[in-house]
N, C-alpha and C positions, 0 to 999 in steps of 0.2 A: 246621231246614230246612223251608220250607213245601212241601206236596205239590204235585205238578205237576197240571195240569188233568185228566190221565187217571188219577190216583191219589186215593183218598179221603184226607181229612185224618186224621192219626194218631188222633185221638180218636174216629173212626168205625170203627176196625178191630174193635172189640168191641161187641157188642149185648147189652144186658142182657135177662134172661128177662122175657118179658111185653111187651117193646117191639116196635116194628114196626107196620105199618099193619094194624088190625084190621078184619075183615069177617065180619059174621054171614051166612054163605053160604046156608044152608037151615035150617029148624027143626032144632035139635039138632046143627048143624054150624057151627063157627066157625073162622076161620083168621087167622093173623098172618103177614104177608110182609115180607121184607127183600130188596132187589135190589141187585145189583152192576151192572157195566157190561153183561154179557152173559148172566147166569144170575139166577134168582130162587129163593129158598128159602121155603117156606111150612110152618108148623107148623099141622096140622089137628087140632082137638079135636072128638071125636064124643061126643055123649051116647048112652046105650043106645038103640038103634033109630033113631039119626040116619041119614038117607038122603042120599046125593048122587045125584040122578036121572041116568039115562043122558044123556050129552052127549059131545061131541067138540070139539076145538080144534085149531088148526094147530101148537100148541107140542109138542115132545117132552117127555115127562114121566117122571121116575123117582122111586121112592119107597121108604121104609123104615118098617116098622111098629114103633113104639117100644113101645107097650103096648096091651093089649086084643086083641080079635079082630074082623076085618072079613071080610065076604063081598064079594069083589071079582069083577066081571064085566068082561072086556076082550075085545072083538071076538067076543062070543057065548060065551066060555069062562069058567066060574065056578070059583073056588077060595076056600077058607076060609084066610085068612092069620093067622098068629100072630106074636108079637114076634120080630124079627130077620128076618122075611121081606121080600123086596124085590119091586118090580114095575117094568116098563118099558113105556111106552105110546108108540108112534110117533104123530106128529101125524095127526089125522084119524080115529083109531080110536075107535069109540064105547066108553064105559065107565061103570060104575055101582058105587057102593059103599054097603054097609049095615053099621052097627055092630051086632055081636052081643054078647049076655050082659052088657053094661055099657059103661062108657066106653072110649074108645080114643084114642090119640095117634099120629098119622103125620107123617112128614116128607116133603114133596114138593119136587122140584127141577124147574124149568121152563126150557127154552131154546127160543126166545129168551124174554125177559121178557114176562110177561102184562101188557100195559099196562092191561087192564081191572081188575087188582088193585092198581094204584098209587094 
């Protein structure tokens, strides 16, 4: 049965590792994004010392640290995050990230979809 216009085709239910739209975001920071209809998932790979400078955007963002250690500053509060830690950033709140000690991998979810990453 073909998918309806509001549903993805069955062959797009699963996304292979390493696929998705690739963005070299900043020196030492790369991401791959995959979007649905209302949410976006991004896998962020940091090299040691990689920095996402302070910025803000209107999108709500939540994330999960898969591996490595990150120094995260959100709304002026700084924390060192380790694997398994999560964050939530309301739209418009300034935030910054620095990879510590070595590489790190994080998973970010955005709502609504960040059109600038498509």
